[in-house]
PyMOL commands that place a pseudoatom at each C-alpha (Angstrom):
pseudoatom trace, name=CA, resn=MET, resi=1, chain=A, elem=C, hetatm=0, pos=[-4.324, -7.430, -8.371]
pseudoatom trace, name=CA, resn=LEU, resi=2, chain=A, elem=C, hetatm=0, pos=[-6.342, -4.647, -11.050]
pseudoatom trace, name=CA, resn=SER, resi=3, chain=A, elem=C, hetatm=0, pos=[-9.465, -4.991, -12.418]
pseudoatom trace, name=CA, resn=ILE, resi=4, chain=A, elem=C, hetatm=0, pos=[-12.321, -2.348, -12.262]
pseudoatom trace, name=CA, resn=ASP, resi=5, chain=A, elem=C, hetatm=0, pos=[-16.051, -2.362, -10.814]
pseudoatom trace, name=CA, resn=ARG, resi=6, chain=A, elem=C, hetatm=0, pos=[-19.089, -2.871, -13.010]
pseudoatom trace, name=CA, resn=HIS, resi=7, chain=A, elem=C, hetatm=0, pos=[-20.691, 0.300, -11.362]
pseudoatom trace, name=CA, resn=THR, resi=8, chain=A, elem=C, hetatm=0, pos=[-17.432, 2.310, -12.574]
pseudoatom trace, name=CA, resn=ASP, resi=9, chain=A, elem=C, hetatm=0, pos=[-17.852, 5.081, -15.153]
pseudoatom trace, name=CA, resn=SER, resi=10, chain=A, elem=C, hetatm=0, pos=[-16.960, 3.489, -18.585]
pseudoatom trace, name=CA, resn=ASP, resi=11, chain=A, elem=C, hetatm=0, pos=[-14.325, 6.149, -19.201]
pseudoatom trace, name=CA, resn=VAL, resi=12, chain=A, elem=C, hetatm=0, pos=[-12.302, 5.470, -16.096]
pseudoatom trace, name=CA, resn=ALA, resi=13, chain=A, elem=C, hetatm=0, pos=[-12.202, 1.626, -17.020]
pseudoatom trace, name=CA, resn=ASP, resi=14, chain=A, elem=C, hetatm=0, pos=[-11.094, 2.172, -20.849]
pseudoatom trace, name=CA, resn=SER, resi=15, chain=A, elem=C, hetatm=0, pos=[-8.250, 4.502, -19.457]
pseudoatom trace, name=CA, resn=VAL, resi=16, chain=A, elem=C, hetatm=0, pos=[-7.118, 1.844, -16.608]
pseudoatom trace, name=CA, resn=TYR, resi=17, chain=A, elem=C, hetatm=0, pos=[-7.073, -0.588, -19.378]
pseudoatom trace, name=CA, resn=ASP, resi=18, chain=A, elem=C, hetatm=0, pos=[-5.454, 1.249, -21.747]
pseudoatom trace, name=CA, resn=ALA, resi=19, chain=A, elem=C, hetatm=0, pos=[-2.763, 2.182, -19.112]
pseudoatom trace, name=CA, resn=LEU, resi=20, chain=A, elem=C, hetatm=0, pos=[-2.064, -1.388, -18.494]
pseudoatom trace, name=CA, resn=SER, resi=21, chain=A, elem=C, hetatm=0, pos=[-2.063, -2.673, -21.714]
pseudoatom trace, name=CA, resn=ASN, resi=22, chain=A, elem=C, hetatm=0, pos=[1.811, -2.132, -22.185]
pseudoatom trace, name=CA, resn=ARG, resi=23, chain=A, elem=C, hetatm=0, pos=[4.574, -4.194, -20.263]
pseudoatom trace, name=CA, resn=HIS, resi=24, chain=A, elem=C, hetatm=0, pos=[6.811, -1.083, -18.962]
pseudoatom trace, name=CA, resn=ARG, resi=25, chain=A, elem=C, hetatm=0, pos=[3.329, 0.397, -17.492]
pseudoatom trace, name=CA, resn=ARG, resi=26, chain=A, elem=C, hetatm=0, pos=[2.630, -3.222, -15.946]
pseudoatom trace, name=CA, resn=ALA, resi=27, chain=A, elem=C, hetatm=0, pos=[5.932, -3.617, -14.730]
pseudoatom trace, name=CA, resn=THR, resi=28, chain=A, elem=C, hetatm=0, pos=[5.785, 0.264, -13.266]
pseudoatom trace, name=CA, resn=LEU, resi=29, chain=A, elem=C, hetatm=0, pos=[2.848, -0.826, -11.379]
pseudoatom trace, name=CA, resn=ARG, resi=30, chain=A, elem=C, hetatm=0, pos=[4.749, -4.056, -10.110]
pseudoatom trace, name=CA, resn=PHE, resi=31, chain=A, elem=C, hetatm=0, pos=[7.482, -2.317, -8.835]
pseudoatom trace, name=CA, resn=LEU, resi=32, chain=A, elem=C, hetatm=0, pos=[5.623, 0.312, -7.120]
pseudoatom trace, name=CA, resn=GLY, resi=33, chain=A, elem=C, hetatm=0, pos=[2.983, -2.352, -5.613]
pseudoatom trace, name=CA, resn=ASP, resi=34, chain=A, elem=C, hetatm=0, pos=[5.460, -3.131, -2.438]
pseudoatom trace, name=CA, resn=ARG, resi=35, chain=A, elem=C, hetatm=0, pos=[7.195, 0.151, -2.003]
pseudoatom trace, name=CA, resn=ARG, resi=36, chain=A, elem=C, hetatm=0, pos=[6.385, 3.011, 1.059]
pseudoatom trace, name=CA, resn=GLN, resi=37, chain=A, elem=C, hetatm=0, pos=[7.943, 5.727, -0.510]
pseudoatom trace, name=CA, resn=PRO, resi=38, chain=A, elem=C, hetatm=0, pos=[7.909, 7.072, -4.017]
pseudoatom trace, name=CA, resn=ALA, resi=39, chain=A, elem=C, hetatm=0, pos=[11.003, 6.119, -6.294]
pseudoatom trace, name=CA, resn=THR, resi=40, chain=A, elem=C, hetatm=0, pos=[13.200, 7.958, -8.418]
pseudoatom trace, name=CA, resn=VAL, resi=41, chain=A, elem=C, hetatm=0, pos=[12.888, 7.844, -12.257]
pseudoatom trace, name=CA, resn=SER, resi=42, chain=A, elem=C, hetatm=0, pos=[16.130, 6.620, -11.931]
pseudoatom trace, name=CA, resn=ALA, resi=43, chain=A, elem=C, hetatm=0, pos=[15.361, 4.048, -9.961]
pseudoatom trace, name=CA, resn=LEU, resi=44, chain=A, elem=C, hetatm=0, pos=[12.738, 3.245, -11.599]
pseudoatom trace, name=CA, resn=VAL, resi=45, chain=A, elem=C, hetatm=0, pos=[14.182, 2.985, -15.177]
pseudoatom trace, name=CA, resn=ASP, resi=46, chain=A, elem=C, hetatm=0, pos=[17.099, 0.490, -13.181]
pseudoatom trace, name=CA, resn=ALA, resi=47, chain=A, elem=C, hetatm=0, pos=[14.179, -1.966, -11.869]
pseudoatom trace, name=CA, resn=LEU, resi=48, chain=A, elem=C, hetatm=0, pos=[12.454, -2.662, -15.316]
pseudoatom trace, name=CA, resn=VAL, resi=49, chain=A, elem=C, hetatm=0, pos=[15.896, -3.347, -17.060]
pseudoatom trace, name=CA, resn=GLU, resi=50, chain=A, elem=C, hetatm=0, pos=[16.969, -5.357, -14.336]
pseudoatom trace, name=CA, resn=SER, resi=51, chain=A, elem=C, hetatm=0, pos=[13.749, -7.410, -14.945]
pseudoatom trace, name=CA, resn=ASP, resi=52, chain=A, elem=C, hetatm=0, pos=[13.214, -7.825, -17.820]
pseudoatom trace, name=CA, resn=ARG, resi=53, chain=A, elem=C, hetatm=0, pos=[17.346, -8.445, -18.925]
pseudoatom trace, name=CA, resn=ASP, resi=54, chain=A, elem=C, hetatm=0, pos=[16.272, -10.367, -21.765]
pseudoatom trace, name=CA, resn=ALA, resi=55, chain=A, elem=C, hetatm=0, pos=[13.969, -7.883, -23.702]
pseudoatom trace, name=CA, resn=LEU, resi=56, chain=A, elem=C, hetatm=0, pos=[15.949, -5.050, -22.637]
pseudoatom trace, name=CA, resn=ASP, resi=57, chain=A, elem=C, hetatm=0, pos=[19.215, -3.451, -24.012]
pseudoatom trace, name=CA, resn=GLN, resi=58, chain=A, elem=C, hetatm=0, pos=[21.866, -2.589, -20.692]
pseudoatom trace, name=CA, resn=SER, resi=59, chain=A, elem=C, hetatm=0, pos=[23.207, -0.124, -23.006]
pseudoatom trace, name=CA, resn=THR, resi=60, chain=A, elem=C, hetatm=0, pos=[23.467, 3.709, -21.686]
pseudoatom trace, name=CA, resn=GLU, resi=61, chain=A, elem=C, hetatm=0, pos=[21.330, 4.595, -25.038]
pseudoatom trace, name=CA, resn=ALA, resi=62, chain=A, elem=C, hetatm=0, pos=[18.605, 1.958, -23.993]
pseudoatom trace, name=CA, resn=ARG, resi=63, chain=A, elem=C, hetatm=0, pos=[18.029, 3.471, -20.584]
pseudoatom trace, name=CA, resn=GLU, resi=64, chain=A, elem=C, hetatm=0, pos=[17.951, 7.125, -21.944]
pseudoatom trace, name=CA, resn=HIS, resi=65, chain=A, elem=C, hetatm=0, pos=[15.487, 5.573, -24.675]
pseudoatom trace, name=CA, resn=LEU, resi=66, chain=A, elem=C, hetatm=0, pos=[13.287, 4.296, -22.006]
pseudoatom trace, name=CA, resn=ARG, resi=67, chain=A, elem=C, hetatm=0, pos=[13.581, 6.916, -19.142]
pseudoatom trace, name=CA, resn=ILE, resi=68, chain=A, elem=C, hetatm=0, pos=[12.013, 9.226, -21.757]
pseudoatom trace, name=CA, resn=ALA, resi=69, chain=A, elem=C, hetatm=0, pos=[9.665, 6.508, -22.668]
pseudoatom trace, name=CA, resn=LEU, resi=70, chain=A, elem=C, hetatm=0, pos=[8.043, 6.640, -19.228]
pseudoatom trace, name=CA, resn=THR, resi=71, chain=A, elem=C, hetatm=0, pos=[8.147, 10.448, -18.816]
pseudoatom trace, name=CA, resn=HIS, resi=72, chain=A, elem=C, hetatm=0, pos=[6.671, 11.416, -21.885]
pseudoatom trace, name=CA, resn=SER, resi=73, chain=A, elem=C, hetatm=0, pos=[4.424, 8.399, -22.504]
pseudoatom trace, name=CA, resn=HIS, resi=74, chain=A, elem=C, hetatm=0, pos=[4.169, 5.638, -19.488]
pseudoatom trace, name=CA, resn=LEU, resi=75, chain=A, elem=C, hetatm=0, pos=[4.113, 7.574, -16.705]
pseudoatom trace, name=CA, resn=PRO, resi=76, chain=A, elem=C, hetatm=0, pos=[1.691, 10.531, -18.027]
pseudoatom trace, name=CA, resn=LYS, resi=77, chain=A, elem=C, hetatm=0, pos=[-0.893, 7.417, -18.816]
pseudoatom trace, name=CA, resn=LEU, resi=78, chain=A, elem=C, hetatm=0, pos=[-0.498, 5.423, -15.593]
pseudoatom trace, name=CA, resn=ALA, resi=79, chain=A, elem=C, hetatm=0, pos=[-1.199, 9.279, -13.867]
pseudoatom trace, name=CA, resn=ASP, resi=80, chain=A, elem=C, hetatm=0, pos=[-4.349, 9.938, -16.040]
pseudoatom trace, name=CA, resn=ALA, resi=81, chain=A, elem=C, hetatm=0, pos=[-5.651, 6.698, -15.327]
pseudoatom trace, name=CA, resn=GLY, resi=82, chain=A, elem=C, hetatm=0, pos=[-5.248, 7.189, -11.705]
pseudoatom trace, name=CA, resn=LEU, resi=83, chain=A, elem=C, hetatm=0, pos=[-2.513, 4.825, -11.124]
pseudoatom trace, name=CA, resn=VAL, resi=84, chain=A, elem=C, hetatm=0, pos=[0.119, 6.241, -9.760]
pseudoatom trace, name=CA, resn=GLU, resi=85, chain=A, elem=C, hetatm=0, pos=[0.930, 9.512, -8.702]
pseudoatom trace, name=CA, resn=TRP, resi=86, chain=A, elem=C, hetatm=0, pos=[3.877, 11.495, -10.483]
pseudoatom trace, name=CA, resn=ASP, resi=87, chain=A, elem=C, hetatm=0, pos=[5.610, 14.117, -9.542]
pseudoatom trace, name=CA, resn=ARG, resi=88, chain=A, elem=C, hetatm=0, pos=[7.182, 15.763, -12.709]
pseudoatom trace, name=CA, resn=GLU, resi=89, chain=A, elem=C, hetatm=0, pos=[9.423, 18.373, -11.086]
pseudoatom trace, name=CA, resn=ARG, resi=90, chain=A, elem=C, hetatm=0, pos=[11.537, 16.151, -8.412]
pseudoatom trace, name=CA, resn=GLY, resi=91, chain=A, elem=C, hetatm=0, pos=[11.092, 13.045, -10.740]
pseudoatom trace, name=CA, resn=LEU, resi=92, chain=A, elem=C, hetatm=0, pos=[8.962, 10.976, -8.603]
pseudoatom trace, name=CA, resn=VAL, resi=93, chain=A, elem=C, hetatm=0, pos=[6.725, 8.113, -8.450]
pseudoatom trace, name=CA, resn=SER, resi=94, chain=A, elem=C, hetatm=0, pos=[4.408, 6.208, -6.178]
pseudoatom trace, name=CA, resn=ARG, resi=95, chain=A, elem=C, hetatm=0, pos=[1.678, 4.151, -6.280]
pseudoatom trace, name=CA, resn=SER, resi=96, chain=A, elem=C, hetatm=0, pos=[-1.831, 6.445, -6.522]
pseudoatom trace, name=CA, resn=SER, resi=97, chain=A, elem=C, hetatm=0, pos=[-3.927, 6.729, -3.218]
pseudoatom trace, name=CA, resn=GLN, resi=98, chain=A, elem=C, hetatm=0, pos=[-7.051, 6.235, -5.815]
pseudoatom trace, name=CA, resn=ILE, resi=99, chain=A, elem=C, hetatm=0, pos=[-5.787, 3.073, -6.833]
pseudoatom trace, name=CA, resn=GLU, resi=100, chain=A, elem=C, hetatm=0, pos=[-7.742, 1.033, -4.290]
pseudoatom trace, name=CA, resn=GLU, resi=101, chain=A, elem=C, hetatm=0, pos=[-10.585, 2.608, -5.939]
pseudoatom trace, name=CA, resn=ARG, resi=102, chain=A, elem=C, hetatm=0, pos=[-10.002, 1.730, -8.981]
pseudoatom trace, name=CA, resn=THR, resi=103, chain=A, elem=C, hetatm=0, pos=[-9.405, -2.302, -8.342]
pseudoatom trace, name=CA, resn=VAL, resi=104, chain=A, elem=C, hetatm=0, pos=[-12.622, -3.827, -8.354]
pseudoatom trace, name=CA, resn=THR, resi=105, chain=A, elem=C, hetatm=0, pos=[-13.647, -6.573, -10.788]
pseudoatom trace, name=CA, resn=VAL, resi=106, chain=A, elem=C, hetatm=0, pos=[-14.962, -6.043, -14.492]
pseudoatom trace, name=CA, resn=PRO, resi=107, chain=A, elem=C, hetatm=0, pos=[-16.985, -8.960, -16.628]
pseudoatom trace, name=CA, resn=PHE, resi=108, chain=A, elem=C, hetatm=0, pos=[-16.086, -10.020, -19.529]
pseudoatom trace, name=CA, resn=PRO, resi=109, chain=A, elem=C, hetatm=0, pos=[-18.715, -10.033, -22.173]
pseudoatom trace, name=CA, resn=ALA, resi=110, chain=A, elem=C, hetatm=0, pos=[-20.426, -12.847, -22.492]
pseudoatom trace, name=CA, resn=VAL, resi=111, chain=A, elem=C, hetatm=0, pos=[-19.922, -14.910, -25.294]
pseudoatom trace, name=CA, resn=ASP, resi=112, chain=A, elem=C, hetatm=0, pos=[-22.650, -14.701, -27.617]
pseudoatom trace, name=CA, resn=CYS, resi=113, chain=A, elem=C, hetatm=0, pos=[-22.383, -10.709, -27.227]
pseudoatom trace, name=CA, resn=VAL, resi=114, chain=A, elem=C, hetatm=0, pos=[-19.121, -11.027, -29.098]
pseudoatom trace, name=CA, resn=PRO, resi=115, chain=A, elem=C, hetatm=0, pos=[-20.274, -10.522, -33.052]
pseudoatom trace, name=CA, resn=LYS, resi=116, chain=A, elem=C, hetatm=0, pos=[-19.722, -13.634, -35.103]
pseudoatom trace, name=CA, resn=ARG, resi=117, chain=A, elem=C, hetatm=0, pos=[-17.089, -13.256, -38.063]
pseudoatom trace, name=CA, resn=THR, resi=118, chain=A, elem=C, hetatm=0, pos=[-18.700, -13.594, -41.256]
pseudoatom trace, name=CA, resn=GLU, resi=119, chain=A, elem=C, hetatm=0, pos=[-16.449, -14.023, -44.290]
for i in range(1, 119): cmd.bond("trace and resi %d" % i, "trace and resi %d" % (i + 1))
show_as sticks, trace
zoom trace
């Protein structure tokens, strides 16, 4: 489970929360969670499609669209947040060795800190 330490720099916290805001990125981390060896992007695409059959089209075109989204958006964002290590040249992705440093608890803001909505 991912969370962030109170003492973590807010830019790091923001990048981790931003990275986790997408279901494909969260599914990528779940897929990589127990793997000891890096996975290919193709294996990742197959796993994401298999895990979300209801939402993802099974066609070759849809798989290619997901592969492009992973390589141009999702994997770079996860790598920038320090959550995955991605070898672009070899097409391999694995859990980052930094992930443990980024995983401690972040408190939610107190209710009275949230501005009240005025109409």
